[in-house]
C-alpha positions, -999 to +999 in steps of 0.1 A: +000+000+000+029+024+008+043+018-027+009+026-043+007+059-023+043+068-033+036+061-070+004+082-068+021+112-051+051+110-075+027+112-105+007+142-093+009+174-113+004+210-100+002+238-126+017+215-152+047+204-132+054+176-108+036+185-075+064+173-053+102+176-055+106+145-034+083+117-021+099+096+006+085+065+024+103+072+057+102+100+082+127+128+076+129+166+076+157+168+050+146+173+014+163+183-019+135+208-026+099+218-017+071+210-016+079+174-006+060+145+009+067+117+034+046+086+039+048+069+073+029+038+084+010+043+117-010+020+139-023-013+126-053-029+144-072-061+137-107-072+148-129-102+140-152-096+111-166-131+107-156-165+118-132-168+088-121-132+084-105-104+103-110-067+095-076-051+096-072-013+098-040+003+086-033+040+094-009+057+071+002+093+076+011+115+046+029+147+055+031+175+029+061+198+035+063+234+024+093+258+028+081+290+045+114+307+037+109+305-001+078+327-002+052+346+018+036+326+046+001+334+033+010+321-002+024+289+012-006+284+034-030+288+005-008+265-017-008+239+011-046+239+011-046+233-027-021+205-023-042+188+004-072+189-019-051+176-048-039+146-027-074+139-013-088+139-048-061+116-061-067+092-032-105+092-039-099+085-076-070+060-073-079+026-087-047+011-073-054+023-037-091+014-038-081-020-051-059-027-021-085-016+005-121-026+011-128+007+028-106+038+022-110+068+044-088+099+039-089+125+066-073+158+056-055+184+077-058+176+113-036+205+121-007+224+106+026+221+124+059+239+122+088+216+130+120+223+149+141+253+138+170+231+127+150+222+096+143+259+089+108+274+089+086+247+074+048+241+072+036+206+074+001+195+064-007+160+076-033+137+060-043+105+078-054+076+056-074+047+072-074+016+051-097-013+061-090-046+045-107-080+050-081-107+057-090-143+052-080-165+082-081-199+064 
């Protein structure tokens, strides 16, 4: 599933150009350019669905990173909103992602954060993705 998300984000276009300078599948605050994205697997839970199946819930966090030093804060904030919509639309329309999950639930922008100063002034827009998948036990 992480690979499908990475492929989807890498292919996204914004104003006729690749939307992200880098898409990484591990947590970092170091990028070759902005905007960038990181994909991090979160909690995985499992519950009985039927006698022969479990319902597994995967949480995946997608972090969209913007450099606040490159342009005006207001411009980056507006652009980050556009990017969140772009990613949510791509998730909703992705045949690859929807084929890997029985129920796919993207939750956009819980809160914006600004990481530690060592990384410079950055804006991070998180998107949580819940993927529920039926797993056969036998």
